[in-house]
Gaussian input, Z-matrix of N, CA and C with variables (Angstrom, degrees):
# hf/3-21g

backbone

0 1
 N
 C     1     B1
 C     2     B2     1     A1
 N     3     B3     2     A2     1     D1
 C     4     B4     3     A3     2     D2
 C     5     B5     4     A4     3     D3
 N     6     B6     5     A5     4     D4
 C     7     B7     6     A6     5     D5
 C     8     B8     7     A7     6     D6
 N     9     B9     8     A8     7     D7
 C    10    B10     9     A9     8     D8
 C    11    B11    10    A10     9     D9
 N    12    B12    11    A11    10    D10
 C    13    B13    12    A12    11    D11
 C    14    B14    13    A13    12    D12
 N    15    B15    14    A14    13    D13
 C    16    B16    15    A15    14    D14
 C    17    B17    16    A16    15    D15
 N    18    B18    17    A17    16    D16
 C    19    B19    18    A18    17    D17
 C    20    B20    19    A19    18    D18
 N    21    B21    20    A20    19    D19
 C    22    B22    21    A21    20    D20
 C    23    B23    22    A22    21    D21
 N    24    B24    23    A23    22    D22
 C    25    B25    24    A24    23    D23
 C    26    B26    25    A25    24    D24
 N    27    B27    26    A26    25    D25
 C    28    B28    27    A27    26    D26
 C    29    B29    28    A28    27    D27
 N    30    B30    29    A29    28    D28
 C    31    B31    30    A30    29    D29
 C    32    B32    31    A31    30    D30
 N    33    B33    32    A32    31    D31
 C    34    B34    33    A33    32    D32
 C    35    B35    34    A34    33    D33
 N    36    B36    35    A35    34    D34
 C    37    B37    36    A36    35    D35
 C    38    B38    37    A37    36    D36
 N    39    B39    38    A38    37    D37
 C    40    B40    39    A39    38    D38
 C    41    B41    40    A40    39    D39
 N    42    B42    41    A41    40    D40
 C    43    B43    42    A42    41    D41
 C    44    B44    43    A43    42    D42
 N    45    B45    44    A44    43    D43
 C    46    B46    45    A45    44    D44
 C    47    B47    46    A46    45    D45
 N    48    B48    47    A47    46    D46
 C    49    B49    48    A48    47    D47
 C    50    B50    49    A49    48    D48
 N    51    B51    50    A50    49    D49
 C    52    B52    51    A51    50    D50
 C    53    B53    52    A52    51    D51
 N    54    B54    53    A53    52    D52
 C    55    B55    54    A54    53    D53
 C    56    B56    55    A55    54    D54
 N    57    B57    56    A56    55    D55
 C    58    B58    57    A57    56    D56
 C    59    B59    58    A58    57    D57
 N    60    B60    59    A59    58    D58
 C    61    B61    60    A60    59    D59
 C    62    B62    61    A61    60    D60
 N    63    B63    62    A62    61    D61
 C    64    B64    63    A63    62    D62
 C    65    B65    64    A64    63    D63
 N    66    B66    65    A65    64    D64
 C    67    B67    66    A66    65    D65
 C    68    B68    67    A67    66    D66
 N    69    B69    68    A68    67    D67
 C    70    B70    69    A69    68    D68
 C    71    B71    70    A70    69    D69
 N    72    B72    71    A71    70    D70
 C    73    B73    72    A72    71    D71
 C    74    B74    73    A73    72    D72
 N    75    B75    74    A74    73    D73
 C    76    B76    75    A75    74    D74
 C    77    B77    76    A76    75    D75
 N    78    B78    77    A77    76    D76
 C    79    B79    78    A78    77    D77
 C    80    B80    79    A79    78    D78
 N    81    B81    80    A80    79    D79
 C    82    B82    81    A81    80    D80
 C    83    B83    82    A82    81    D81
 N    84    B84    83    A83    82    D82
 C    85    B85    84    A84    83    D83
 C    86    B86    85    A85    84    D84
 N    87    B87    86    A86    85    D85
 C    88    B88    87    A87    86    D86
 C    89    B89    88    A88    87    D87
 N    90    B90    89    A89    88    D88
 C    91    B91    90    A90    89    D89
 C    92    B92    91    A91    90    D90
 N    93    B93    92    A92    91    D91
 C    94    B94    93    A93    92    D92
 C    95    B95    94    A94    93    D93
 N    96    B96    95    A95    94    D94
 C    97    B97    96    A96    95    D95
 C    98    B98    97    A97    96    D96
 N    99    B99    98    A98    97    D97
 C   100   B100    99    A99    98    D98
 C   101   B101   100   A100    99    D99
 N   102   B102   101   A101   100   D100
 C   103   B103   102   A102   101   D101
 C   104   B104   103   A103   102   D102
 N   105   B105   104   A104   103   D103
 C   106   B106   105   A105   104   D104
 C   107   B107   106   A106   105   D105
 N   108   B108   107   A107   106   D106
 C   109   B109   108   A108   107   D107
 C   110   B110   109   A109   108   D108
 N   111   B111   110   A110   109   D109
 C   112   B112   111   A111   110   D110
 C   113   B113   112   A112   111   D111
 N   114   B114   113   A113   112   D112
 C   115   B115   114   A114   113   D113
 C   116   B116   115   A115   114   D114
 N   117   B117   116   A116   115   D115
 C   118   B118   117   A117   116   D116
 C   119   B119   118   A118   117   D117
 N   120   B120   119   A119   118   D118
 C   121   B121   120   A120   119   D119
 C   122   B122   121   A121   120   D120
 N   123   B123   122   A122   121   D121
 C   124   B124   123   A123   122   D122
 C   125   B125   124   A124   123   D123
 N   126   B126   125   A125   124   D124
 C   127   B127   126   A126   125   D125
 C   128   B128   127   A127   126   D126
 N   129   B129   128   A128   127   D127
 C   130   B130   129   A129   128   D128
 C   131   B131   130   A130   129   D129
 N   132   B132   131   A131   130   D130
 C   133   B133   132   A132   131   D131
 C   134   B134   133   A133   132   D132
 N   135   B135   134   A134   133   D133
 C   136   B136   135   A135   134   D134
 C   137   B137   136   A136   135   D135
 N   138   B138   137   A137   136   D136
 C   139   B139   138   A138   137   D137
 C   140   B140   139   A139   138   D138
 N   141   B141   140   A140   139   D139
 C   142   B142   141   A141   140   D140
 C   143   B143   142   A142   141   D141
 N   144   B144   143   A143   142   D142
 C   145   B145   144   A144   143   D143
 C   146   B146   145   A145   144   D144
 N   147   B147   146   A146   145   D145
 C   148   B148   147   A147   146   D146
 C   149   B149   148   A148   147   D147
 N   150   B150   149   A149   148   D148
 C   151   B151   150   A150   149   D149
 C   152   B152   151   A151   150   D150
 N   153   B153   152   A152   151   D151
 C   154   B154   153   A153   152   D152
 C   155   B155   154   A154   153   D153
 N   156   B156   155   A155   154   D154
 C   157   B157   156   A156   155   D155
 C   158   B158   157   A157   156   D156
 N   159   B159   158   A158   157   D157
 C   160   B160   159   A159   158   D158
 C   161   B161   160   A160   159   D159
 N   162   B162   161   A161   160   D160
 C   163   B163   162   A162   161   D161
 C   164   B164   163   A163   162   D162
 N   165   B165   164   A164   163   D163
 C   166   B166   165   A165   164   D164
 C   167   B167   166   A166   165   D165
 N   168   B168   167   A167   166   D166
 C   169   B169   168   A168   167   D167
 C   170   B170   169   A169   168   D168
 N   171   B171   170   A170   169   D169
 C   172   B172   171   A171   170   D170
 C   173   B173   172   A172   171   D171
 N   174   B174   173   A173   172   D172
 C   175   B175   174   A174   173   D173
 C   176   B176   175   A175   174   D174
 N   177   B177   176   A176   175   D175
 C   178   B178   177   A177   176   D176
 C   179   B179   178   A178   177   D177
 N   180   B180   179   A179   178   D178
 C   181   B181   180   A180   179   D179
 C   182   B182   181   A181   180   D180
 N   183   B183   182   A182   181   D181
 C   184   B184   183   A183   182   D182
 C   185   B185   184   A184   183   D183
 N   186   B186   185   A185   184   D184
 C   187   B187   186   A186   185   D185
 C   188   B188   187   A187   186   D186
 N   189   B189   188   A188   187   D187
 C   190   B190   189   A189   188   D188
 C   191   B191   190   A190   189   D189
 N   192   B192   191   A191   190   D190
 C   193   B193   192   A192   191   D191
 C   194   B194   193   A193   192   D192
 N   195   B195   194   A194   193   D193
 C   196   B196   195   A195   194   D194
 C   197   B197   196   A196   195   D195
 N   198   B198   197   A197   196   D196
 C   199   B199   198   A198   197   D197
 C   200   B200   199   A199   198   D198
 N   201   B201   200   A200   199   D199
 C   202   B202   201   A201   200   D200
 C   203   B203   202   A202   201   D201
 N   204   B204   203   A203   202   D202
 C   205   B205   204   A204   203   D203
 C   206   B206   205   A205   204   D204
 N   207   B207   206   A206   205   D205
 C   208   B208   207   A207   206   D206
 C   209   B209   208   A208   207   D207
 N   210   B210   209   A209   208   D208
 C   211   B211   210   A210   209   D209
 C   212   B212   211   A211   210   D210
 N   213   B213   212   A212   211   D211
 C   214   B214   213   A213   212   D212
 C   215   B215   214   A214   213   D213
 N   216   B216   215   A215   214   D214
 C   217   B217   216   A216   215   D215
 C   218   B218   217   A217   216   D216
 N   219   B219   218   A218   217   D217
 C   220   B220   219   A219   218   D218
 C   221   B221   220   A220   219   D219
 N   222   B222   221   A221   220   D220
 C   223   B223   222   A222   221   D221
 C   224   B224   223   A223   222   D222
 N   225   B225   224   A224   223   D223
 C   226   B226   225   A225   224   D224
 C   227   B227   226   A226   225   D225
 N   228   B228   227   A227   226   D226
 C   229   B229   228   A228   227   D227
 C   230   B230   229   A229   228   D228
 N   231   B231   230   A230   229   D229
 C   232   B232   231   A231   230   D230
 C   233   B233   232   A232   231   D231
 N   234   B234   233   A233   232   D232
 C   235   B235   234   A234   233   D233
 C   236   B236   235   A235   234   D234
 N   237   B237   236   A236   235   D235
 C   238   B238   237   A237   236   D236
 C   239   B239   238   A238   237   D237
 N   240   B240   239   A239   238   D238
 C   241   B241   240   A240   239   D239
 C   242   B242   241   A241   240   D240
 N   243   B243   242   A242   241   D241
 C   244   B244   243   A243   242   D242
 C   245   B245   244   A244   243   D243
 N   246   B246   245   A245   244   D244
 C   247   B247   246   A246   245   D245
 C   248   B248   247   A247   246   D246
 N   249   B249   248   A248   247   D247
 C   250   B250   249   A249   248   D248
 C   251   B251   250   A250   249   D249
 N   252   B252   251   A251   250   D250
 C   253   B253   252   A252   251   D251
 C   254   B254   253   A253   252   D252
 N   255   B255   254   A254   253   D253
 C   256   B256   255   A255   254   D254
 C   257   B257   256   A256   255   D255
 N   258   B258   257   A257   256   D256
 C   259   B259   258   A258   257   D257
 C   260   B260   259   A259   258   D258
 N   261   B261   260   A260   259   D259
 C   262   B262   261   A261   260   D260
 C   263   B263   262   A262   261   D261
 N   264   B264   263   A263   262   D262
 C   265   B265   264   A264   263   D263
 C   266   B266   265   A265   264   D264
 N   267   B267   266   A266   265   D265
 C   268   B268   267   A267   266   D266
 C   269   B269   268   A268   267   D267
 N   270   B270   269   A269   268   D268
 C   271   B271   270   A270   269   D269
 C   272   B272   271   A271   270   D270
 N   273   B273   272   A272   271   D271
 C   274   B274   273   A273   272   D272
 C   275   B275   274   A274   273   D273
 N   276   B276   275   A275   274   D274
 C   277   B277   276   A276   275   D275
 C   278   B278   277   A277   276   D276
 N   279   B279   278   A278   277   D277
 C   280   B280   279   A279   278   D278
 C   281   B281   280   A280   279   D279
 N   282   B282   281   A281   280   D280
 C   283   B283   282   A282   281   D281
 C   284   B284   283   A283   282   D282
 N   285   B285   284   A284   283   D283
 C   286   B286   285   A285   284   D284
 C   287   B287   286   A286   285   D285
 N   288   B288   287   A287   286   D286
 C   289   B289   288   A288   287   D287
 C   290   B290   289   A289   288   D288
 N   291   B291   290   A290   289   D289
 C   292   B292   291   A291   290   D290
 C   293   B293   292   A292   291   D291
 N   294   B294   293   A293   292   D292
 C   295   B295   294   A294   293   D293
 C   296   B296   295   A295   294   D294
 N   297   B297   296   A296   295   D295
 C   298   B298   297   A297   296   D296
 C   299   B299   298   A298   297   D297
 N   300   B300   299   A299   298   D298
 C   301   B301   300   A300   299   D299
 C   302   B302   301   A301   300   D300
 N   303   B303   302   A302   301   D301
 C   304   B304   303   A303   302   D302
 C   305   B305   304   A304   303   D303
 N   306   B306   305   A305   304   D304
 C   307   B307   306   A306   305   D305
 C   308   B308   307   A307   306   D306

   B1=1.4360
   B2=1.5261
   B3=1.2980
   B4=1.4515
   B5=1.5090
   B6=1.2882
   B7=1.4557
   B8=1.5198
   B9=1.3231
   B10=1.4569
   B11=1.5325
   B12=1.3134
   B13=1.4636
   B14=1.5276
   B15=1.3257
   B16=1.4596
   B17=1.5189
   B18=1.2972
   B19=1.4571
   B20=1.5268
   B21=1.3283
   B22=1.4681
   B23=1.5203
   B24=1.3240
   B25=1.4665
   B26=1.5272
   B27=1.3384
   B28=1.4577
   B29=1.5259
   B30=1.3124
   B31=1.4593
   B32=1.5192
   B33=1.3160
   B34=1.4563
   B35=1.5197
   B36=1.2993
   B37=1.4602
   B38=1.5247
   B39=1.3165
   B40=1.4658
   B41=1.5197
   B42=1.3033
   B43=1.4555
   B44=1.5216
   B45=1.2918
   B46=1.4527
   B47=1.5243
   B48=1.3190
   B49=1.4547
   B50=1.5191
   B51=1.3250
   B52=1.4582
   B53=1.5166
   B54=1.3106
   B55=1.4552
   B56=1.5176
   B57=1.3141
   B58=1.4615
   B59=1.5237
   B60=1.3255
   B61=1.4561
   B62=1.5202
   B63=1.3240
   B64=1.4564
   B65=1.5313
   B66=1.3364
   B67=1.4592
   B68=1.5262
   B69=1.3196
   B70=1.4704
   B71=1.5207
   B72=1.3213
   B73=1.4602
   B74=1.5244
   B75=1.3367
   B76=1.4566
   B77=1.5255
   B78=1.3286
   B79=1.4651
   B80=1.5312
   B81=1.3261
   B82=1.4737
   B83=1.5173
   B84=1.3234
   B85=1.4570
   B86=1.5264
   B87=1.3292
   B88=1.4611
   B89=1.5138
   B90=1.3189
   B91=1.4690
   B92=1.5249
   B93=1.3269
   B94=1.4662
   B95=1.5143
   B96=1.3327
   B97=1.4645
   B98=1.5258
   B99=1.3262
   B100=1.4665
   B101=1.5264
   B102=1.3339
   B103=1.4680
   B104=1.5188
   B105=1.3298
   B106=1.4580
   B107=1.5176
   B108=1.3328
   B109=1.4583
   B110=1.5218
   B111=1.3341
   B112=1.4600
   B113=1.5296
   B114=1.3072
   B115=1.4615
   B116=1.5099
   B117=1.3294
   B118=1.4588
   B119=1.5273
   B120=1.3212
   B121=1.4656
   B122=1.5275
   B123=1.3378
   B124=1.4641
   B125=1.5229
   B126=1.3205
   B127=1.4582
   B128=1.5288
   B129=1.3154
   B130=1.4619
   B131=1.5202
   B132=1.3255
   B133=1.4602
   B134=1.5224
   B135=1.3149
   B136=1.4563
   B137=1.5182
   B138=1.3169
   B139=1.4578
   B140=1.5166
   B141=1.3075
   B142=1.4533
   B143=1.5206
   B144=1.3134
   B145=1.4548
   B146=1.5189
   B147=1.2871
   B148=1.4559
   B149=1.5216
   B150=1.2903
   B151=1.4599
   B152=1.5171
   B153=1.2963
   B154=1.4587
   B155=1.5335
   B156=1.3322
   B157=1.4638
   B158=1.5259
   B159=1.3184
   B160=1.4670
   B161=1.5257
   B162=1.3275
   B163=1.4650
   B164=1.5173
   B165=1.3303
   B166=1.4604
   B167=1.5261
   B168=1.3362
   B169=1.4652
   B170=1.5214
   B171=1.3263
   B172=1.4646
   B173=1.5273
   B174=1.3393
   B175=1.4659
   B176=1.5282
   B177=1.3178
   B178=1.4704
   B179=1.5157
   B180=1.3410
   B181=1.4581
   B182=1.5304
   B183=1.3353
   B184=1.4583
   B185=1.5298
   B186=1.3336
   B187=1.4700
   B188=1.5228
   B189=1.3333
   B190=1.4643
   B191=1.5229
   B192=1.3421
   B193=1.4666
   B194=1.5202
   B195=1.3323
   B196=1.4636
   B197=1.5269
   B198=1.3222
   B199=1.4698
   B200=1.5213
   B201=1.3321
   B202=1.4668
   B203=1.5240
   B204=1.3418
   B205=1.4698
   B206=1.5204
   B207=1.3272
   B208=1.4687
   B209=1.5297
   B210=1.3192
   B211=1.4634
   B212=1.5267
   B213=1.3260
   B214=1.4652
   B215=1.5250
   B216=1.3425
   B217=1.4654
   B218=1.5327
   B219=1.3264
   B220=1.4613
   B221=1.5330
   B222=1.3336
   B223=1.4633
   B224=1.5230
   B225=1.3178
   B226=1.4580
   B227=1.5273
   B228=1.3201
   B229=1.4641
   B230=1.5127
   B231=1.2930
   B232=1.4705
   B233=1.5268
   B234=1.3194
   B235=1.4585
   B236=1.5215
   B237=1.3104
   B238=1.4656
   B239=1.5215
   B240=1.3224
   B241=1.4623
   B242=1.5171
   B243=1.3305
   B244=1.4606
   B245=1.5228
   B246=1.3192
   B247=1.4588
   B248=1.5256
   B249=1.3325
   B250=1.4654
   B251=1.5206
   B252=1.3312
   B253=1.4614
   B254=1.5128
   B255=1.3222
   B256=1.4686
   B257=1.5207
   B258=1.3321
   B259=1.4647
   B260=1.5259
   B261=1.3463
   B262=1.4599
   B263=1.5176
   B264=1.3221
   B265=1.4569
   B266=1.5222
   B267=1.3313
   B268=1.4595
   B269=1.5200
   B270=1.3106
   B271=1.4599
   B272=1.5181
   B273=1.3195
   B274=1.4648
   B275=1.5321
   B276=1.2859
   B277=1.4655
   B278=1.5304
   B279=1.3079
   B280=1.4686
   B281=1.5253
   B282=1.3284
   B283=1.4650
   B284=1.5239
   B285=1.3374
   B286=1.4616
   B287=1.5172
   B288=1.3232
   B289=1.4605
   B290=1.5224
   B291=1.3111
   B292=1.4630
   B293=1.5175
   B294=1.3323
   B295=1.4704
   B296=1.5209
   B297=1.3034
   B298=1.4579
   B299=1.5216
   B300=1.3121
   B301=1.4636
   B302=1.5241
   B303=1.3023
   B304=1.4627
   B305=1.5237
   B306=1.3187
   B307=1.4645
   B308=1.4894
   A1=108.31
   A2=117.90
   A3=120.31
   A4=113.82
   A5=115.26
   A6=122.46
   A7=106.68
   A8=116.51
   A9=122.50
   A10=111.62
   A11=115.43
   A12=123.67
   A13=113.71
   A14=117.96
   A15=121.48
   A16=108.79
   A17=115.66
   A18=121.00
   A19=108.21
   A20=116.42
   A21=121.09
   A22=112.60
   A23=118.39
   A24=120.20
   A25=112.38
   A26=117.86
   A27=121.02
   A28=112.81
   A29=117.21
   A30=120.14
   A31=111.46
   A32=115.80
   A33=121.54
   A34=107.62
   A35=116.42
   A36=121.46
   A37=109.86
   A38=118.53
   A39=119.65
   A40=110.97
   A41=115.90
   A42=119.96
   A43=108.28
   A44=115.28
   A45=121.83
   A46=110.03
   A47=116.15
   A48=121.71
   A49=106.75
   A50=116.81
   A51=120.35
   A52=109.53
   A53=115.05
   A54=120.87
   A55=108.77
   A56=115.88
   A57=120.35
   A58=111.31
   A59=117.02
   A60=119.54
   A61=110.99
   A62=115.28
   A63=121.48
   A64=111.47
   A65=117.27
   A66=120.58
   A67=110.72
   A68=116.95
   A69=120.74
   A70=109.91
   A71=116.32
   A72=120.33
   A73=110.80
   A74=117.03
   A75=120.32
   A76=111.70
   A77=116.82
   A78=120.80
   A79=110.33
   A80=117.28
   A81=121.45
   A82=109.89
   A83=116.75
   A84=120.57
   A85=110.94
   A86=117.43
   A87=120.92
   A88=112.88
   A89=117.55
   A90=121.61
   A91=112.10
   A92=118.55
   A93=119.64
   A94=112.02
   A95=118.59
   A96=118.80
   A97=110.32
   A98=117.55
   A99=120.76
   A100=110.64
   A101=117.24
   A102=120.16
   A103=111.04
   A104=117.66
   A105=121.05
   A106=112.05
   A107=117.16
   A108=121.07
   A109=112.75
   A110=118.41
   A111=120.63
   A112=115.14
   A113=119.47
   A114=118.42
   A115=114.02
   A116=114.10
   A117=122.71
   A118=115.60
   A119=121.28
   A120=116.79
   A121=113.77
   A122=117.38
   A123=119.42
   A124=114.09
   A125=118.33
   A126=119.34
   A127=113.34
   A128=118.05
   A129=120.58
   A130=112.07
   A131=117.16
   A132=121.74
   A133=107.63
   A134=116.44
   A135=121.73
   A136=108.82
   A137=116.47
   A138=121.39
   A139=107.57
   A140=116.10
   A141=121.91
   A142=108.79
   A143=116.41
   A144=119.99
   A145=108.70
   A146=115.35
   A147=120.36
   A148=108.28
   A149=115.82
   A150=120.95
   A151=109.01
   A152=115.27
   A153=121.10
   A154=109.09
   A155=118.52
   A156=120.89
   A157=113.78
   A158=118.66
   A159=119.49
   A160=111.06
   A161=117.26
   A162=120.72
   A163=109.59
   A164=116.64
   A165=121.05
   A166=111.18
   A167=116.80
   A168=120.99
   A169=111.69
   A170=117.12
   A171=120.17
   A172=111.23
   A173=117.64
   A174=119.66
   A175=110.60
   A176=117.13
   A177=120.29
   A178=110.73
   A179=116.83
   A180=120.50
   A181=110.83
   A182=117.24
   A183=120.14
   A184=111.62
   A185=117.68
   A186=119.74
   A187=111.58
   A188=116.76
   A189=120.07
   A190=111.13
   A191=117.13
   A192=120.62
   A193=110.29
   A194=116.97
   A195=120.59
   A196=110.42
   A197=117.19
   A198=120.96
   A199=111.02
   A200=117.23
   A201=120.65
   A202=111.04
   A203=117.00
   A204=120.23
   A205=111.04
   A206=116.79
   A207=119.71
   A208=111.63
   A209=116.92
   A210=120.95
   A211=112.86
   A212=118.16
   A213=120.61
   A214=109.98
   A215=117.54
   A216=120.07
   A217=113.54
   A218=118.37
   A219=119.97
   A220=112.44
   A221=117.74
   A222=121.66
   A223=112.49
   A224=118.01
   A225=121.79
   A226=112.31
   A227=118.53
   A228=121.10
   A229=114.19
   A230=118.01
   A231=121.90
   A232=111.21
   A233=114.49
   A234=120.79
   A235=107.39
   A236=115.80
   A237=121.46
   A238=106.89
   A239=115.64
   A240=120.58
   A241=110.41
   A242=115.73
   A243=121.95
   A244=107.11
   A245=116.39
   A246=121.99
   A247=107.72
   A248=115.99
   A249=119.62
   A250=112.43
   A251=117.44
   A252=119.12
   A253=111.94
   A254=116.16
   A255=120.19
   A256=111.27
   A257=116.66
   A258=123.17
   A259=111.13
   A260=114.36
   A261=120.54
   A262=109.73
   A263=115.28
   A264=122.82
   A265=108.02
   A266=116.47
   A267=121.60
   A268=112.04
   A269=116.03
   A270=126.15
   A271=104.42
   A272=115.79
   A273=123.94
   A274=110.97
   A275=118.72
   A276=123.60
   A277=107.57
   A278=116.53
   A279=120.17
   A280=108.67
   A281=116.74
   A282=119.30
   A283=112.18
   A284=116.96
   A285=120.18
   A286=107.89
   A287=116.64
   A288=120.12
   A289=109.56
   A290=114.80
   A291=123.76
   A292=110.21
   A293=116.61
   A294=122.67
   A295=107.95
   A296=115.35
   A297=120.14
   A298=110.67
   A299=115.89
   A300=120.94
   A301=108.56
   A302=116.50
   A303=118.98
   A304=109.20
   A305=115.88
   A306=120.79
   A307=110.92
   D1=140.79
   D2=-177.20
   D3=-133.90
   D4=167.57
   D5=177.61
   D6=-133.52
   D7=114.64
   D8=-176.41
   D9=53.02
   D10=50.94
   D11=176.96
   D12=63.56
   D13=27.90
   D14=175.87
   D15=-124.84
   D16=151.74
   D17=176.08
   D18=-78.67
   D19=140.91
   D20=-175.68
   D21=-56.24
   D22=-37.61
   D23=-177.53
   D24=-70.16
   D25=-16.43
   D26=-179.20
   D27=-95.01
   D28=-4.36
   D29=-178.67
   D30=-76.23
   D31=149.14
   D32=175.53
   D33=-103.08
   D34=90.26
   D35=-178.81
   D36=-101.26
   D37=124.47
   D38=176.77
   D39=-75.96
   D40=154.93
   D41=173.97
   D42=-134.30
   D43=155.88
   D44=-173.43
   D45=-107.90
   D46=128.53
   D47=174.62
   D48=-114.58
   D49=118.40
   D50=179.79
   D51=-106.54
   D52=139.57
   D53=179.10
   D54=-137.79
   D55=144.23
   D56=178.39
   D57=-79.74
   D58=-26.04
   D59=-175.50
   D60=-112.18
   D61=140.88
   D62=-179.04
   D63=-65.57
   D64=-35.12
   D65=-178.28
   D66=-62.21
   D67=-39.76
   D68=179.10
   D69=-66.01
   D70=-43.50
   D71=179.69
   D72=-61.22
   D73=-44.52
   D74=-179.66
   D75=-66.21
   D76=-34.43
   D77=178.68
   D78=-66.41
   D79=-43.96
   D80=177.94
   D81=-63.43
   D82=-42.88
   D83=-179.32
   D84=-64.73
   D85=-36.41
   D86=177.78
   D87=-67.98
   D88=-34.64
   D89=-179.29
   D90=-71.75
   D91=-25.50
   D92=-177.48
   D93=-68.49
   D94=-27.93
   D95=176.74
   D96=-67.05
   D97=-32.16
   D98=176.15
   D99=-70.69
   D100=-32.41
   D101=177.32
   D102=-62.22
   D103=-41.06
   D104=-177.48
   D105=-64.17
   D106=-29.02
   D107=179.74
   D108=-87.60
   D109=-6.96
   D110=-170.99
   D111=-87.60
   D112=-6.36
   D113=176.13
   D114=137.76
   D115=-176.91
   D116=-171.50
   D117=-58.31
   D118=-46.46
   D119=-174.80
   D120=-68.91
   D121=-21.38
   D122=-174.48
   D123=-111.84
   D124=-1.91
   D125=-174.31
   D126=-69.06
   D127=-13.75
   D128=179.38
   D129=-107.93
   D130=26.94
   D131=176.93
   D132=-88.13
   D133=122.19
   D134=179.17
   D135=-122.55
   D136=132.53
   D137=178.22
   D138=-125.32
   D139=129.92
   D140=179.41
   D141=-114.40
   D142=134.73
   D143=176.81
   D144=-72.32
   D145=140.44
   D146=-179.62
   D147=-140.27
   D148=167.90
   D149=178.17
   D150=-115.85
   D151=168.26
   D152=179.26
   D153=-63.92
   D154=144.42
   D155=-179.59
   D156=-56.98
   D157=-32.16
   D158=179.07
   D159=-68.59
   D160=-33.67
   D161=176.49
   D162=-68.45
   D163=-42.74
   D164=177.10
   D165=-60.29
   D166=-42.37
   D167=179.47
   D168=-65.08
   D169=-37.76
   D170=-179.94
   D171=-68.48
   D172=-39.52
   D173=175.01
   D174=-63.28
   D175=-39.80
   D176=177.88
   D177=-63.39
   D178=-40.71
   D179=179.32
   D180=-62.12
   D181=-42.92
   D182=179.12
   D183=-66.89
   D184=-40.78
   D185=177.99
   D186=-65.90
   D187=-38.64
   D188=176.99
   D189=-66.11
   D190=-37.78
   D191=177.35
   D192=-64.93
   D193=-37.96
   D194=177.18
   D195=-63.72
   D196=-45.48
   D197=179.61
   D198=-63.94
   D199=-38.35
   D200=179.18
   D201=-66.30
   D202=-39.31
   D203=178.35
   D204=-66.76
   D205=-39.77
   D206=178.84
   D207=-66.46
   D208=-29.48
   D209=-177.60
   D210=-79.35
   D211=-17.78
   D212=-178.92
   D213=-68.20
   D214=134.57
   D215=-178.13
   D216=-65.04
   D217=-30.20
   D218=-178.87
   D219=-73.06
   D220=-10.73
   D221=179.43
   D222=-102.14
   D223=23.24
   D224=-174.46
   D225=-60.25
   D226=-45.97
   D227=-177.86
   D228=-93.40
   D229=-0.58
   D230=-175.16
   D231=-83.87
   D232=152.09
   D233=174.02
   D234=-95.91
   D235=114.91
   D236=179.90
   D237=-108.23
   D238=125.20
   D239=-173.03
   D240=-133.29
   D241=133.08
   D242=173.04
   D243=-101.27
   D244=110.22
   D245=179.06
   D246=-87.06
   D247=107.84
   D248=-174.86
   D249=-74.02
   D250=-26.14
   D251=177.46
   D252=-72.79
   D253=-47.95
   D254=179.90
   D255=-81.65
   D256=-12.72
   D257=-178.46
   D258=57.54
   D259=49.56
   D260=-179.51
   D261=-136.83
   D262=149.80
   D263=178.34
   D264=-107.40
   D265=125.63
   D266=-174.72
   D267=-114.98
   D268=143.46
   D269=162.08
   D270=-146.26
   D271=89.56
   D272=-172.65
   D273=66.77
   D274=-45.28
   D275=175.47
   D276=-130.02
   D277=172.06
   D278=177.93
   D279=-70.62
   D280=123.78
   D281=178.20
   D282=-109.95
   D283=-16.43
   D284=176.40
   D285=-158.06
   D286=150.71
   D287=178.82
   D288=-144.26
   D289=170.71
   D290=-177.46
   D291=-63.55
   D292=128.25
   D293=176.28
   D294=-126.71
   D295=81.70
   D296=-177.50
   D297=-74.87
   D298=126.31
   D299=176.05
   D300=-80.47
   D301=143.12
   D302=177.69
   D303=-77.41
   D304=142.42
   D305=-179.43
   D306=-134.72

């Protein structure tokens, strides 16, 4: 059986591993470097760190809020800053902050 003229065993399909704890995620990520050194069947294993979709959505919301504030004509001379450490959007005062939804 094939997909776009390729054999299924030759495809590079990513898979998602979700973990509730950061320590587990870091342990899995650390073990994948050993897989790449262990031989032919595992040398093409790639693992990318990712965050929960709700965290990704919240960062997008803050970046979109920053872009919207910069686009407003009344904010032409203002300094608008997204502080990624504090997770807050500033224009002289805090105008938006991180609102993480529980999951």
